[in-house]
C-alpha positions as a printed Julia matrix, in Angstrom:
246×3 Matrix{Float64}:
 -24.59  19.07  50.94
 -22.21  21.94  51.69
 -19.88  23.04  48.92
 -16.19  22.3   49.29
 -14.19  25.38  50.34
 -12.48  27.19  47.49
  -8.68  27.27  47.6
  -7.86  31.03  47.67
  -4.7   30.58  45.6
  -6.46  28.47  43.0
  -9.34  30.94  42.88
  -7.0   33.87  42.36
  -5.08  32.04  39.63
  -8.36  31.31  37.86
  -9.36  34.98  38.13
  -6.03  36.11  36.65
  -6.38  33.62  33.78
  -9.95  34.73  33.04
  -8.96  38.41  33.14
  -6.06  37.88  30.75
  -8.26  35.89  28.39
 -10.85  38.68  28.27
  -8.13  41.23  27.51
  -6.78  39.17  24.63
 -10.05  38.08  23.05
 -12.23  41.19  23.31
 -12.87  43.01  20.03
 -15.31  45.59  21.41
 -15.69  47.16  24.84
 -17.62  49.85  26.72
 -15.46  52.91  27.39
 -16.56  55.49  29.96
 -15.04  58.99  29.84
 -15.68  62.22  31.75
 -17.11  65.38  30.24
 -14.66  68.13  31.27
 -17.42  70.76  31.25
 -19.88  68.96  33.54
 -17.98  66.03  35.06
 -20.75  63.73  33.83
 -19.74  60.28  32.53
 -20.28  59.17  28.95
 -20.16  55.5   27.97
 -19.64  54.44  24.37
 -18.83  51.3   22.4
 -15.29  51.15  21.02
 -13.23  48.67  19.05
 -10.4   47.17  21.06
  -7.29  45.03  20.62
  -4.53  44.01  23.02
  -1.01  45.38  23.11
   1.89  42.96  23.58
   1.63  43.23  27.36
  -2.18  42.91  27.28
  -3.1   46.59  27.67
  -6.12  47.63  25.56
  -5.59  49.47  22.27
  -8.17  51.66  20.56
  -8.62  53.28  17.15
 -10.77  56.37  17.67
 -11.8   59.44  15.74
 -10.41  62.62  17.25
 -13.72  64.24  16.34
 -15.69  61.86  18.57
 -17.07  63.19  21.83
 -15.33  60.59  23.99
 -11.98  61.31  22.31
 -12.39  65.03  23.02
 -13.1   64.08  26.63
  -9.84  62.17  27.08
  -7.9   64.98  25.42
  -9.0   67.19  28.33
  -9.13  64.52  31.05
  -7.45  61.19  30.17
  -9.18  59.19  32.89
 -11.29  56.35  31.52
 -12.96  53.12  32.57
 -13.22  50.14  30.23
 -15.59  47.18  30.59
 -14.59  43.94  28.84
 -17.05  41.06  28.56
 -17.48  37.91  26.53
 -20.46  36.79  24.5
 -22.0   33.96  26.53
 -23.14  31.04  24.43
 -25.64  30.0   27.11
 -26.74  30.78  30.65
 -27.14  34.03  32.53
 -24.81  36.74  31.15
 -24.3   38.02  34.7
 -22.79  34.68  35.69
 -19.98  35.04  33.16
 -16.63  36.82  33.7
 -16.24  40.54  33.07
 -13.37  42.91  33.7
 -13.28  46.63  34.46
 -10.02  48.48  33.84
  -9.51  52.05  35.04
  -6.63  54.21  33.88
  -5.48  56.9   31.47
  -6.31  56.86  27.76
  -3.13  57.99  26.0
  -1.95  58.29  22.4
  -0.23  55.08  21.24
   3.04  55.87  19.5
   4.5   52.37  19.11
   4.86  51.64  15.35
   3.53  48.07  15.75
   0.22  49.29  17.17
  -1.36  49.64  13.73
  -0.58  46.08  12.62
  -1.59  44.64  15.97
  -4.95  46.4   15.92
  -5.77  45.57  12.3
  -4.89  41.89  12.72
  -7.66  41.69  15.29
 -10.06  44.16  13.67
  -9.59  43.79   9.89
 -12.72  45.8    9.02
 -11.04  48.87  10.51
  -8.89  48.98   7.36
 -11.82  50.87   5.78
 -11.19  53.96   7.93
  -7.82  53.55   9.66
  -6.18  56.06   7.3
  -8.79  58.76   7.71
  -7.09  61.96   8.85
  -9.13  62.23  12.06
  -8.39  58.69  13.34
  -5.61  57.87  15.79
  -4.51  54.99  18.03
  -4.78  55.11  21.8
  -3.74  52.87  24.68
  -5.16  52.44  28.18
  -2.46  52.8   30.84
  -4.06  50.66  33.54
  -4.15  51.95  37.11
  -6.86  49.83  38.73
  -8.46  46.45  38.03
 -11.84  45.06  39.04
 -12.63  41.47  38.06
 -16.0   39.81  38.46
 -16.12  36.16  37.47
 -19.85  35.76  38.02
 -21.99  35.31  41.1
 -19.77  35.07  44.19
 -16.51  35.55  42.23
 -15.18  39.07  42.67
 -11.39  39.27  42.99
  -9.11  42.19  43.75
  -6.42  42.12  41.06
  -3.62  44.55  40.25
  -2.15  45.71  36.93
   0.92  43.57  37.64
  -1.35  40.5   37.88
  -2.78  40.9   34.39
  -0.01  42.57  32.36
   2.98  40.58  31.13
   6.58  41.74  30.91
   7.72  43.38  27.69
  11.3   42.12  27.69
  10.66  39.69  24.82
   8.47  42.07  22.83
  10.99  43.12  20.17
  12.15  39.57  19.46
   8.65  38.09  19.27
   7.19  41.03  17.35
   9.89  40.65  14.69
   9.21  36.9   14.55
   5.4   37.26  14.6
   4.76  37.21  10.81
   6.66  33.96  10.22
   5.31  32.37  13.41
   1.74  33.17  12.36
   2.39  31.89   8.83
   3.75  28.69  10.34
   0.71  28.21  12.56
  -1.75  28.86   9.73
   0.15  26.38   7.55
  -0.78  23.63  10.03
  -4.2   23.41   8.41
  -7.81  23.79   9.45
  -7.99  20.6   11.5
  -4.97  21.45  13.65
  -6.16  25.02  14.16
  -9.57  23.74  15.18
  -7.91  21.58  17.85
  -5.95  24.57  19.09
  -9.12  26.68  19.27
 -10.9   23.92  21.15
 -14.15  24.19  19.24
 -15.59  24.25  15.75
 -16.18  27.62  14.06
 -19.64  28.72  13.05
 -20.85  28.14   9.52
 -18.16  28.12   6.86
 -15.64  30.12   8.84
 -12.19  28.67   9.55
  -9.79  29.38  12.39
  -6.72  31.5   11.66
  -3.91  32.77  13.86
  -4.15  36.55  14.19
  -1.55  37.47  16.8
   0.76  36.29  19.53
   2.61  37.36  22.65
   4.91  35.81  25.23
   2.04  33.97  26.91
   0.2   32.51  23.95
  -1.56  32.74  20.61
  -4.79  34.4   19.48
  -7.09  32.77  16.91
 -10.15  34.07  15.08
 -12.88  32.64  12.88
 -15.03  35.52  11.7
 -16.4   37.15  14.86
 -15.33  34.23  17.04
 -12.07  34.35  18.98
 -10.04  31.78  20.89
  -6.93  31.89  23.01
  -4.11  29.35  23.31
  -2.45  30.08  26.66
   1.03  28.87  27.58
   1.75  27.65  31.09
   5.26  29.15  30.91
   6.21  32.51  29.39
   8.25  32.4   26.15
  11.15  34.84  25.88
  12.47  33.93  22.43
  11.21  32.64  19.1
  12.59  29.17  19.87
  10.85  29.1   23.25
   7.59  30.25  21.69
   7.72  27.42  19.15
   8.51  24.97  21.95
   5.56  26.17  24.06
   3.15  25.83  21.13
   4.49  22.38  20.34
   3.78  21.26  23.9
   0.25  22.61  23.73
  -0.37  20.76  20.46
   1.07  17.55  21.86
  -1.06  17.79  24.98
  -4.16  19.25  23.36
  -4.43  21.94  26.04
  -5.78  25.35  25.05
  -7.88  28.04  26.66
């Protein structure tokens, strides 16, 4: 039996949602940089978090070879994947982001990164470490076999108009979510954590909430962007009432 044709609009919307989810949930990624002396690429594993708009954030040693590369030539390519629980890894979504690796000067970068990568507290204050951000120029999304979509930075980055309001409200919003208790957070995450871990809210933005349980991560995505603290609370309330999370 022939497969039903895929609705192009629905397929693109699914690709955008998958790409955004990878950007929010990834904690490590493969970063490729260019050696200024030879032009040869170097790929290395880096820790990653997401800025308010979704752009990747890094904490890197300025002594590292890849960091010296971007100091001379800021062009970089980042591969984001998810850890598949089953099936062929090549049939799961992955996202390649090309752009410029630049110093991150926003004061909230530190807190945002450490919320998602708490073990980095061991070295974040070392004199040779600094925060960086990928300014995205090009996007390549592959959702698995037969699912390659041409996306743009505007497709996967959200507006920053509500950033100041929500960033100021983030500590009390996270405290409020975590006060809901393990059972409610498990429903938001959509699955049980491994072992004795428990789900905890670790960050938010205008389009949703990020949760973590040890090395596991989950995303609660809103169907409508929130532009104020009151709207954010309303969006989360609707998700909890409907039991819809991603």
